[in-house]
C-alpha positions in Angstrom: 67.4 110.1 100.3 63.9 110.3 101.8 63.6 111.9 105.2 59.9 111.4 105.8 58.5 109.2 108.5 61.2 107.2 110.2 60.5 103.5 110.3 62.6 101.3 112.4 64.1 98.7 110.1 66.5 96.3 111.9 67.5 94.5 108.7 68.6 97.8 107.2 70.6 98.7 110.2 72.4 95.3 110.3 73.0 95.6 106.6 74.5 99.1 107.0 76.7 97.9 109.9 78.0 94.9 107.9 78.6 96.9 104.8 80.3 99.7 106.7 82.5 97.2 108.6 83.5 95.5 105.3 84.3 98.8 103.6 86.4 99.9 106.6 88.4 96.6 106.6 88.8 96.7 102.9 90.2 100.2 103.1 92.4 99.3 106.0 93.8 96.4 104.0 94.6 98.5 101.0 96.2 101.2 103.1 98.2 98.7 105.1 99.3 96.9 102.0 100.7 100.2 100.8 102.2 101.5 104.0 103.1 98.4 106.0 103.4 95.8 103.2 106.4 97.6 101.8 108.2 97.4 105.2 107.6 93.8 106.2 108.4 90.6 104.6 104.9 89.1 105.1 101.6 90.7 105.8 99.2 89.0 108.2 96.2 89.6 110.4 98.5 90.5 113.2 98.8 94.1 111.9 95.0 94.4 111.8 94.0 92.9 115.2 97.0 92.6 117.5 97.4 95.6 119.8 101.2 95.2 120.0 101.7 96.2 116.4 100.2 99.7 117.1 103.3 101.2 118.5 105.1 104.5 118.2 108.5 103.0 118.8 109.1 101.6 115.3 108.6 102.9 111.8 106.3 100.0 111.0 104.2 100.8 114.1 103.8 104.4 112.9 102.8 103.0 109.5 100.1 100.9 111.3 98.9 104.0 113.2 98.7 106.0 109.9 96.8 103.1 108.3 94.2 103.2 111.1 93.8 107.0 111.0 93.6 107.1 107.2 91.0 104.3 107.2 88.9 106.3 109.7 89.1 109.3 107.3 87.9 107.0 104.5 85.1 105.7 106.7 83.9 109.2 107.3 83.8 109.7 103.5 81.6 106.5 103.2 79.1 107.8 105.7 77.1 110.3 103.6 76.5 107.5 101.0 75.9 104.6 103.3 74.5 106.1 106.5 73.1 109.3 105.1 72.0 110.9 108.4 74.4 113.1 110.5 72.8 112.1 113.8 73.7 108.4 113.1 77.4 109.0 112.4 78.5 108.7 116.1 76.5 105.5 116.5 77.9 103.8 113.5 81.5 104.9 114.1 81.3 103.7 117.7 79.7 100.4 116.6 82.4 99.8 114.1 85.2 100.4 116.6 83.4 98.3 119.3 83.1 95.4 116.9 86.8 95.9 116.1 87.6 95.8 119.8 85.8 92.5 120.2 87.7 91.0 117.2 90.9 92.2 118.8 90.0 90.7 122.1 89.3 87.3 120.4 92.5 87.5 118.4 95.1 88.6 120.9 93.5 89.4 124.3 92.5 92.7 126.0 94.5 95.6 124.4 96.8 96.8 127.2 98.7 99.3 125.1 97.8 102.9 125.7 98.8 103.7 122.1 96.1 101.3 120.8 93.4 103.0 122.9 94.5 106.5 121.8 94.6 105.5 118.1 91.2 103.9 118.2 89.7 106.7 120.2 91.1 109.2 117.7 89.7 107.0 114.9 86.2 107.2 116.5 86.4 110.9 116.9 87.7 111.6 113.4 85.2 109.3 111.8 82.2 110.6 113.7 83.1 114.3 113.4 84.1 114.3 109.8 81.2 112.0 108.9 78.7 114.3 110.6 80.2 117.3 108.8 80.0 115.6 105.4 76.4 114.3 106.1 75.3 117.8 107.1 76.8 119.3 104.0 74.9 116.7 101.9 71.6 117.2 103.9 71.8 121.0 103.3 72.2 120.8 99.6 69.3 122.3 97.7 66.8 120.0 96.2 66.6 120.6 92.5 63.1 121.4 91.2 62.7 121.3 87.5 60.0 123.4 86.1 58.4 122.3 82.9 56.7 124.7 80.6 53.7 123.4 78.6 
């Protein structure tokens, strides 16, 4: 981690976004396989991108909601290692969820479920706030200085 002069590097930003998105969906897939996969006969992309599956009226819907929230928690844990700066956490978590919104729109149309919006808004907030906290903790760690005696 080098916090000297900041140089705008668009390729680094794009690579961070792609890597962060992939880690998020990988985590979401693992968590959904554990929580939702045990409840349904066949897993599909419907549970990732269809707003109708995010529902509080069924046990499977609650498992989908828990999967999204747990994946947001995991995304916050990835931030100190991938993003490294606390002031970028809100940007990256909002970008991740906006990209997810666009994928959901392409997959199943505009999300008209209030539950979907609440879950994803909560996911942005959890990921950004916990990510900032973890990044600040990492930024405030002492830099080890080794003294050598001759």
